C-alpha positions as a printed NumPy array, in Angstrom:
array([[-49.055,  79.429,  44.956],
       [-50.831,  76.225,  45.898],
       [-50.978,  75.247,  42.241],
       [-47.17 ,  75.572,  41.965],
       [-46.649,  73.344,  44.986],
       [-49.041,  70.757,  43.59 ],
       [-47.273,  70.827,  40.214],
       [-43.871,  70.558,  41.882],
       [-45.022,  67.619,  44.001],
       [-46.626,  65.939,  41.002],
       [-43.418,  66.239,  38.962],
       [-41.422,  64.839,  41.9  ],
       [-43.922,  62.009,  42.245],
       [-43.784,  61.384,  38.49 ],
       [-39.97 ,  61.136,  38.418],
       [-39.912,  58.841,  41.462],
       [-42.543,  56.548,  39.989],
       [-40.825,  56.455,  36.594],
       [-37.501,  55.434,  38.215],
       [-39.177,  52.591,  40.116],
       [-41.104,  51.439,  37.05 ],
       [-37.928,  51.377,  34.91 ],
       [-36.093,  49.365,  37.557],
       [-38.951,  46.896,  37.953],
       [-39.357,  46.431,  34.209],
       [-35.615,  45.852,  33.823],
       [-35.559,  43.334,  36.655],
       [-38.635,  41.508,  35.447],
       [-37.181,  41.288,  31.929],
       [-34.06 ,  39.585,  33.302],
       [-36.102,  37.159,  35.388],
       [-38.443,  36.437,  32.479],
       [-35.544,  35.73 ,  30.096],
       [-33.986,  33.277,  32.545],
       [-37.184,  31.352,  33.078],
       [-38.4  ,  31.052,  29.503],
       [-37.001,  28.793,  26.822],
       [-34.968,  30.352,  24.051],
       [-36.551,  30.493,  20.663],
       [-34.929,  28.268,  18.019],
       [-33.049,  31.088,  16.314],
       [-31.503,  32.321,  19.574],
       [-30.582,  28.761,  20.526],
       [-28.939,  28.144,  17.148],
       [-27.012,  31.418,  17.418],
       [-25.723,  30.588,  20.908],
       [-24.808,  27.043,  19.845],
       [-22.762,  28.357,  16.899],
       [-20.966,  30.884,  19.129],
       [-20.094,  28.159,  21.637],
       [-18.937,  25.841,  18.834],
       [-16.699,  28.574,  17.371],
       [-15.301,  29.307,  20.83 ],
       [-14.243,  25.695,  21.371],
       [-12.767,  25.459,  17.841],
       [-10.785,  28.693,  18.27 ],
       [ -9.376,  27.477,  21.597],
       [ -8.282,  24.223,  19.963],
       [ -6.786,  25.989,  16.925],
       [ -5.165,  28.739,  19.005],
       [ -6.517,  31.504,  16.777],
       [ -9.073,  32.193,  14.071],
       [-10.999,  29.17 ,  12.804],
       [-10.804,  28.158,   9.127],
       [ -8.411,  31.008,   8.323],
       [ -6.593,  30.307,   5.087],
       [ -3.272,  31.617,   3.811],
       [ -4.925,  34.773,   2.448],
       [ -6.033,  35.756,   5.949],
       [ -2.539,  35.198,   7.369],
       [ -0.994,  37.201,   4.499],
       [ -3.4  ,  40.114,   5.072],
       [ -2.76 ,  40.021,   8.816],
       [  1.028,  40.074,   8.357],
       [  0.759,  43.001,   5.922],
       [ -1.453,  44.919,   8.349],
       [  0.924,  44.274,  11.253],
       [  3.9  ,  45.411,   9.16 ],
       [  2.056,  48.596,   8.162],
       [  1.16 ,  49.319,  11.804],
       [  4.726,  48.696,  12.958],
       [  6.004,  51.166,  10.355],
       [  3.437,  53.733,  11.494],
       [  3.692,  53.286,  15.269],
       [  7.148,  51.878,  15.882],
       [  8.486,  48.553,  17.012],
       [  6.997,  46.138,  19.502],
       [  4.574,  43.268,  19.578],
       [  1.3  ,  44.565,  18.197],
       [ -0.619,  41.382,  18.991],
       [ -0.459,  42.019,  22.759],
       [ -2.27 ,  44.619,  24.804],
       [  0.179,  47.326,  25.956],
       [  1.323,  47.398,  29.569],
       [  0.998,  50.717,  31.331],
       [  3.148,  51.65 ,  34.335],
       [  2.063,  54.644,  36.379],
       [  4.462,  56.058,  38.886]])
């Protein structure tokens, strides 16, 4: 009887401690990542993503997309319009709940 209570309390203690440890490790990982410098590969990756983002905003769409890409995109949109009906497939649909 006493052994059961001890085991029950130990499992409760174990789950409580594991929750706190997971939270603290997650929080410390975020703080550590903000304070340390990025390694060169991560920095290069983030720089390329930012560069592509600015280029795509200037171009108004995909960057360095040739005529083959536009042809494939138009064919895919035509196929989807045949399958799912009319409408602008480049926009997110608007839902109206009543």
